[in-house]
N, C-alpha and C positions, 0 to 999 in steps of 0.2 A: 554701607552699600546696599541698595535694594535687592530684593530677591530676584527680580527680573534680570538685573545686571549679573548677579552671581550665577544664576542658572544659564544664562546666555553664554557666560564665559566658560562654564563647565561644559556646555554643549559644543562650543567652538573648540575646546581642547580635544574632546573626543573626535570631532570632525577632522582636526589636523592629524591625529593618529591614523584615522581611516584613510586620509589622503596620502600620508607618507607610505602606508603599507599597500593600499589599493588592492582589495581582494580580487579584482578582475584580472590581475596579473599573477595571481598565485596559481601554481600548477600541481606539482607533486606534494601531497600533504606532509609526509615526513620531513621533507626538505624545508617546508614553510611552517613547521610546527610552532616555532616561536612567534611568527607573525599571526597565525590564527589565534593563538592563545591571547596575544596582545589585543586583538580586536575584541575578543569576548570580555577580557578584563577591563578594557577601556569603556565598553558599552555598559557593563554592569556597574562599574565604579561611578560613572556619570549618572546613571539612573538612581542608584542608592543615595548618592550624595544629594541629588536634588530632592528626593522624597524625604530624607531625614533632616534637611537643613532647618535650623531653628534660629540661627544667628547667635547662639550661645554655646558654651562648652565646646569650642572648636576642636580641641584635642580628642574629645570623646566622639564627636561627629566624624573626624578623619579616621579614627580607629575603626568605627562601626562600618563606615563605607569601605575601607580597605579590607576589613576582615571578610565581609560578604563577597567582595569582588575576588578575594584570594581563593575562596572556596570555589567560585565559578571557574576561575583560571586554573586551579589544580585539577578539577574534573575535566576541563577542556583539554588539558595537557594529556590526561590519560586516554581520553576519547581519540585525540589525534594520534596517539601511539598505536591505536588499534587499526588505523587506516593504512593501506598499502600505498607504495609509490604509484603515480599514474601509469608508469610504464608496465606495471604488472597487470593492470586492467582487470582486477578481480571485482566482479559484479556483486552488488548488495551492500558493500561497506559504505558507500556514499550516504545511505540512510542514517548513519550514526550522527552526522552533523545536524540533521533535521530533528532527530530524537533529543539531542542535547539542547538545541535551541528551545524546544518545547519544555524540556526538563528544567532548564535554567530559569525560564519564565515562571514555572510552577514554584520552584524553590524560592525565587526572589519575591513572588507575590505573597507567599506564606510568611516569609521571614521578615519582610520590610515592616509590617505593622509592629512586630515585637521590637525591632530596631528603633522605630519612631517613638515608641513609649519609653524605651530605655534612654534615648537621647533627650527626651523632655524631662524625665524624672531622675535619671541617674541611678534608679533602683531596679532590682530584678523582680519587680512586681508588675503583673500585666493584667489589669482589670479587664473583665470581659467586655463591658460596654465600650471601652476605648479600643480594643481589638476589633470589635464589630464595626465601629465607626470608621476606623482607619482602613479596614479591608474593603468596605464599600466605597469610601471616599477615593481611595487610590485608583480603583477601576474608573470612576468617572473623571478623575483628573487626567488619567491617561487618555481617555476618549476625547476630552477637550483639547489636549495637546495634539493629538492626531488630526482632529478637525481643523485646528489652526494651521498645521503644516500643509494639509491638503489645500485649504483655501489660499494660502500664500503662493503655493506652486501653480495653482490655477491662475492667479493674478499675474504671476511672472510669465506664464504661457501666453496670456492675452497681451501682455506688454510686448514681448518679443515679436509676436505675430503682427501687431499693429505696425511696428517700425519696419518689419520685413516688407510689408505692402508698399512702403514708400522707398524701398531700396536701401534701408539702413539695417544692416545685419549685426551691428555692434552688440546689441543687447542679447539677441538669440544666440550669438557665438559665445557670449560671456556666460549665459545661463547653462549652456551645454559643455562648457569647458571642463576639464578633468577635475580641478579642485572644487569648483563651485557647488556641485550637488552634495558633496560630503560636508563642506563647511556650512552651507546654507541649511541643510536638513537638520543637522544636529543642533545648530544654534537656534533654529526656529522651534525645535522640539523642546529644548530647555526653556525658551521663552514661553511656550505654550504651557509647560508644567507650572511655571510661575503664575500664569494667568489662572490656571485651574485651582491652584492652592489659594490664591487671593480671593477667588469667588466662592467663599464659604457658603453664602446664601444660595447660589445657584447649585452647587454640589449638593447641599442639604435638600434643596427642592427635588433634584433628580433622584436622590436616594429615597425621599418620601414617596414620590410618584411610583418608583419601582416597587417599594414595599407595599404600596396600596394595591398594585397589580398582583403582587404575591398573595396578598390577603384575599383578593377576589377570586383567584384561581385555585387556592389551596382546597376549598370544599370540592371543586370538580375533580382534582387529582386524587384526593382521598376517596371520593366516591368510585372512581374508576379502579383504584387499587383494591378497594373492598369488594366490589362487584366481581372483578376478575378472580379474586381469591375464593369467592363463593362459587364461582363457575367451575374452577379446576376439579373439584371432586367428581363432578358429573362428566367432564370431557376427558380427564386424565392428561398426562403429559405427552403422550404420542403425537398429537397434532402439532405441538410446539417443535418437536425434533424434526418433523417433516419440512417445516418452513426453512430451517437453517438460519433464521434470524432471531431465535429466542433470546440469546444472550444480549446482543445489542438493544433489543426492544425493552427487556426488563431492566437492564442498566439505565436506559434512558428514563424510564418511569421512576426508578429509584432516585436518579439525579434531580429530576424535576420535583419530586416529593420532598427531598432534603432541601433543596433551594428555597421552595416556597415555605416550607415549615420554618426554616431559619429566618426568612423574611418576615413571617408573622411574629415569631418569637422576639425578633429584634435584639435589643440589648439585654432583655430578660428582666427588666425592672418593673414591668407591669403585665398583667394578664391580658391575652388577646381578647378583643371585643367581639366574642362569639357567644351565642346562647349556650346555656349548660348542656342541652341535649346534643348540640353539635360537637362540643368538646369531648363529650363521652364517646360519640361515634368516631371522632378523630383519634382517640386513644386506641380504639379497636383497629382502625385502619393502620396506625403505626405498628401495632403488634404483628400485622401481616407482612411487614417489610422484610423480615428474614426469609419468608417464603420466596420472595422475588430474588433475593441474593442467593438463595440455595439453588434456585433454578438456573441462574447464571453460572454459578460454580459447577453445578453438576453437568450442565450442557457443555461447558468448556472442557471439563475433565473427560467427558465421553469422547470428544473430538481428539483430545491428547491421547487417550488410550488407544483409539483406532488408528490415528495417523501420526502420532508423535508431536513434539513441540515444533512450532515455527515462531518467528518474532511476533506475529499477530496474536498467536495463542498465548505467548508469554505476557504480552500486554493485557490481554483479555483476563488472564488469571490475576494479574495485579489489580486491575480495575475492579474485578469482581470480589477480590479479597478486601479491598478498601471499602467498597460498597457493603460488604458483609459486616465489617467492623461498625460502620455507621448504623446499619439496620439493626444489628443485635443490641447495641448500646442504647439506641432509641426505643426499641421494644422493651428492654428492661426498665428504662425510665418511664415509659407509659404504663407499665405494670406496677409501678411504685404506688402503694395504696394511700400514702400520706398526701397532704395537700402540697401544691407547688412542685408537682412532678416535672414541669417544664424547666425548672431551675437546673435540673440534672443534665440538661443539654449543654450547659456551659462547659463543664470539664470534658464532655464527650467531643465537642467541637474543637476545643483547643488541643486535646490529645491527638485526635485523628488528624488535624491539620499538620501537626508536627510529624506524625507518621508519614503523611503524604509528602512533606518536604524531604524527609530522610529517604523515602523510596525513590523520589525523582533523582536523587543523587546516586544511590546504590545501583539503580538499574543501568546507569551509564558505566559503572565500574565492572571489572571482571567477575565479581562475586555474583551479580545478577544480569550479566551480559546476555541479552536475548539471542544474539548470534551464537555465543558459546553453548548456552544451554540447548538451543534448537539443534546445532550440529551434533552434540553428544547424544541427544535424544534420538535423532534419526539414525546415527551410526549404531547405537545400541540395539535398535529394532532389527537391523539387518544382521549384525554380528550374533545376536541372540537367537536368530532364526524365527523371529515372530512374524516376519514377512519374507517373501522370496524375492529373488533378484528381479523377476518379471513384474512384480507388483510394486517395487520400490521406486520412489520418485528421485532419481539421481539429479534431475534438473534443479531441485530445490537446493541441494548442496552446491551445485556449480554456479547458479545464478542469483540466489537469494540470501545466502548465508555468508557472503564475503570470504575472506581468507580462512575463517574457521571452517567454512564448508569445503574449501579447497584442501585444507589439511585432512579433513575427514575422508575426502575422496582418495587422497594419497594413502591413508591407513587402509582403506578398503582394498585398493589396488595391491597392497602389500600383504593382505590377509591370506596367505597361501593355504592355511589350514581349513579355510571355509569350504564346504562341499560344493558351493556354486562359484568358486573362485573364477573359473573361466568365463562364466556368464557375467559376473560382476565386472571383470576387465573389459569385456565386449561392450557392455552398457556404458561404462565410463568413457570409452573411446567414442561411442556414438554421441553422448552428451557434450563432450568437449569439441566435437566437430560442428555443433550447432552454434548459431549466433545469439540466441536468447532462449529463455525457458519455454516460451510458446512454441518456438520452432522444434525444440527438443521433444516436447511432449506430443506435438502433432506428428512428428516422424515416428515416434515410438508407437503411437496409436495406429499409424498406417502399417508398420511392421507387424503389429499384433492383430490386425484386422483379419478375421477369418475370410478366406477366399472360397468362392463357389467353385466347384470343379468345372473344368472346361467341357462343354458339350458341343460337338459339331459333327457334321456328316462329311463324307469325302466323295469326290467325283474324279474319276469313275469309282464305282463301289469297291473295286479291288485295289485301290491306291493304298500303299503301305505308308503309314505314318512314321517317320524316322524316330528313333529313340531320342528323348530329350526335348523334342520340339514342343510337345504339349506343355511341359513344365516351363519352358522358356516363354511361351505365349501367356501362360497364367501369370508368371511373375511380372510381365509387362502390363498387366491390367486388362488383358483381352478377355479374361474369364467373366468380368462384369458384363460384357457385351454378348457372351455366349452361355447364358444361364440355361437356356432350353436347347434341346438337341437340334431343332430345326432353325435356330437363330443364325448359325454360321455354316459356311461351307468352305472346305479346304480343297484347293485344286493345285496342280503341279504342271510345270512346263519349263523348257530351257529358254527363258525369255532373253537372256543376254548372249545367246549363242556361245556359251563358254564350254559346252560339252557336259555340264552337269545341270541337274534339274533344280529349279527354285520352287519353293512352296509358298502359296498365297492364301491367306485367310480372308474371306469376304463375310461381312456382317449383313444381317437382313435389312434391306432397304437403303443401305448406305454405300453402294458400290463406288460412288464418286468420292468418298472421304475416308470411310473407316475400313481400311484394308491394310494388310502388311504382308510383305514378301520377304523371305529369308532364304539364305543358302546354308546348307549344313557344313560347318567347319569341322576341323579334326576333333575339337573338344566340345564346342557348343555352337548353336546357330548364330548366324551373322545377318544383321539387318541389311537388306540390299535395295529396298524400294517399296513401291506400292502400285496397285492397279487403279487406274482412273477410267471411269466409263465415258466414252465418246459416242454420241449417237443423236439422231434427230428427235427422239422421244424420251420418255422416262425410262430409267434402267429397268430391265426385267426383274421379276422377283427371283429370289434364290430357289424357290421351288421349281421354277421352269428350268434354271440352270442345272438343278440337281437331276431332273428327269432327262435332259438332253445336254450333256456337258459340251462346252466348246472344245474343239480339238485343233482347228486350223490356226496356224501361226503366220503372221504377216510382218515382214521387216518394216522398221520405221524410224531409226535404224535398228532399234530393238525389236524383238518379236512381239507384235501386238496379237492378242487373242481375239479371233473373230467370233462373235456371238452367232448362235444358230438363226436361221431365217433372216439373215441380213439386218439384224436389229442394232448394229453397231459393233464397237470393238471395246475390249478392255486394254487400254494403253499402259504399258509398263513404264513407270516413271522411276528411274534409279535414284 
């Protein structure tokens, strides 16, 4: 049977599993745990089976495919166990599935070349040239398969649209039916993988073109790295910390340096076609790589020390640690005085790739769970009194760390021995009343915003301000409008003929909109309305009212306040 038929059949089988489960109908993750694991297992098994197929040693082929798929399924089972039921609506845990999708890709991408070599030879020997060739070829084979799937779906779209124009919806209905996307996409992807694997000359050409690009760009990257390293002693590290982007920038430079260096090194069977002076400069540039990895580690460590762990910082530490492993080993290889120093990159690349694959698994398990590590780090900062309740970010625990964060909040609420126990419980209540982290932080900033003291004058000058009125106006935001003493004017009258006086605050130049009237209740002021200017011209300035306060009341049916000299009235609007 041809590889195209085998791969299409494998893809069709995976598509049938996806159709039978249909992830669009899944809801509460714990209840659908088996279904989600089956989807991950089916996809991984199909991909590994297609990539390791050789037509020989079918038992070994099936065992390899099932073994790698079993690892993916087992970790997916653990990840799904960390997810809450949908009814609990604990925010943040949904990111776990995205992390595992990326982690499973990294694990399979690193592991499949080893499986391909073992499937072909049956021996646990993995020559570096073959690992290099498989790792690059697999990437381009996957790209070819995705292009094939995309083009076929574009053709199907045109097909359906053409017949829709003449009133025949049979084909568009078929292409949009429930089983068709699953069955078609997976089958086409398998067929596309077969096309990619059969097109060895095309894949080899793509690989050579990519390596030529790496060969052309490596001098530029090496020059940037060397020049930046020579600049640091004069500028210091302080400018880096001010940007807040030091870690991602230096990690990006290290990633490009590592990628291009390996592209030039290739299988390691021949020396790069560079002049001797450049190879000497390249070794110096490689020696500077630990400088960049140290910057990334130190910068992330500073943030962790200041603000504790978050999932982003856990991943940053992981990436920086792996980059440091590459950088240190490459630098040691470059310092090797004997000839053929680049041959030392072989064991470094293989060993670090295995570390990367293992890390992509461990970070999904409780041992390196970013949610757990972050929740424990944030909790310890507050319990150890390294931060106060006022400066602690409770929104991170509630909205960004999933059920681990919710558990940490419960422990904080129960920490009766903490000197700020009541303040902690108050902040927890505030954050649980919010709908998202942004809202919680905005409301906290608003509560903590220093308010300017209320400044206003009264008319008549002997008007007594009731106790509590000034504080009530300030809490309502009127202090922002009354920063200066002459910005606001407080007047009083019995506007609603109730036998008690109301107090109205007028702001400078805004008599028609910014005013507030309150009646003094038994415990606190009560909002009762506002004053609106009615007249033929612009409202008089507060300075004029302050000098000659209006005193005449006119029913309307409420009492309107007649302005002096017939300039209009202030109408009471309840």
